[in-house]
N, C-alpha and C positions, 0 to 999 in steps of 0.2 A: 313534034315533040310536045306540043302544047296539049294533046290528049294524054300523054304519058305523065305529066306533072301531078294531077292529082293521085294517079295511082301509085307514083313514087313516094308522095308524101304520105300516102294512107299506108303503104310498106315501111316507111320510116316509123311512123306513129306506132303500127302495130310491132315493129321490131323493138322499140322504146318499151312498149307494153309489155311485150314478153320477157325483156331483160328485168324490168321491174318485177314480175311475177316470179322469175327464176331466182333474183336476189331475196324475196319473200319468201319463197320456198326454201332456199339454202339456209336462211337464218332460222326457219321453222324446224328444219331437218338435220341442222348441224348439231345439235343437241340430243338426237335420237339414241346414240349409244348408251349415253348416261341415262336417259329417260327408260330405255329398255332394260337396264341392270336395275333401275330403281323400282320399276314397275313389276318387276318379276318377284314372285313370292317365294320365300323360303320357308320350307316346313322344319320348324324347331323341335316339334313334338310329333312323335308317331303314335297314332291312336291304334290301338290293337284291340282285336275282338276278345271277349272275356274268356272264352274258352282256352285261347292262347296264352293269356295272363296266369290262369290256373294252372296249366300246364307247366309254364315256366317256375311258378311258385312251388309245385310239388317236387320239381326236379332239384330246386334248391334245397327243399327240406330233406329229400332223399340222401342230398350229398352231405348236409351238414349233421343229421340225426347220428350217424355211426360216430363221428368224431365227438360230439357232445356226449354220448354214451361212454366211450372210451374215457374222457376226460373224468366223467362222474365215477366210473369204477376205480380208476387211479386215484381220484380224491379220496373214496370211501376206503380203499387198502391203505393209504397213508394215514388216514384217521385211526383205522383199526390198529395199525403198527404203532401210533403214538399213544393211544389207549392201552396197548400192552407195556409199553415202555414207562408210561406213568404207573401202572399197577407195580411193576418192576421196581421203580425207583422208591415207590412207597414202602414196599415190602424191604428194601435194602435199607431205608430210613429208618424204620421200625427195628430192624435188626441191629443197626448202628447206635441207635437209641438205647436200646435193652443193653447193648454192651457197654455203653457209656454209664448206664446205671449201675450194672453189675460192678464195673471199677469203682463207682463211687461208694457202693456198699462194701467192698473188700476193704478199700480205705478206711471206710468209718469203723467197720468191725476190728480192723487191725489196731487203729486208735483205741478203741473200747476195750478189745480182749488182750489186756497186759498180763503177762503170767504172773499168778499168785505166788508169792514166795512161800518157801515149804514151812517157815516160822508161823506163817498165818494160818497154815492148815493144821497145824498141831495145836492152835489155840484152843478158844471156847467153842462151844455150839453155835454161837453167832457167826463164828467165822466158817464154820461146816456149811451152816445155811448159805454164807455169801459165796462159798466155792460151788455149791450146788446150783446157786442163781447164775453165777458166772458159766458153769458149764451147760446150763440150760438155755442160756442166752447163746453161746457159741452153735448149739445144736439147732436153734431156731434160725440163727445166720446161715449155717449150712443147709437147712431145708430150703431156705429162700434162694441160696445160689443154685441148688439143685433144680428148684423149680423154675428159675430164670433160664438155666442151661437147656431144660426141656423145653421152655417156651421158644429159646433161640433155635433149637434144632427143628422145631415144629416151623418156625417162619422161614428157615432155610428149605425144608422140604417144600413148603408151600411155593417158595420161589422157584426152585428147581421144577416143579410140576409146572409152573407158569411158562418157564424158559421152554420146558419139552413140550408144552402145547403151542407155544410160538414157533418152534421149530416144525412141529408136525403142521401146523398151518401154512408154514411157509412152504413146504414140500407139496401140499395139496394145491398151492397157487400155481 
């Protein structure tokens, strides 16, 4: 057995060396899964060729353009409608202003044109001239009222024409 002693001792030393190597490898490889995950690259951004990018941009443009055109048409129609409404309101305002002015004139003329007593008419030539002056004043006021009435009718006519144009435009749309 003496010849086997050195072989056994060499085998034991080899086994201890092998165990030591296994322990070293085990500590080196035990973190392998984490290292594998850390070392794998993740692609966060995809690089695309330029023609593909242009095609995508064109498809988005083709998708959005009709919607934008529709919205612009709607906005223009609304603006046109608001313009017509503004014209109508202005005409109505002018008409109502004219009516107020006419009422003021009537009140003023009613206050100024008090009936002349019969005794004053029978008096002197001065009184006759005064009566003629009052009659002339009344006739001028009547003329102004008639002019106002004509103006008011013209405004009403223009307003009705605008409304007719508006309704015709609505029928065309």
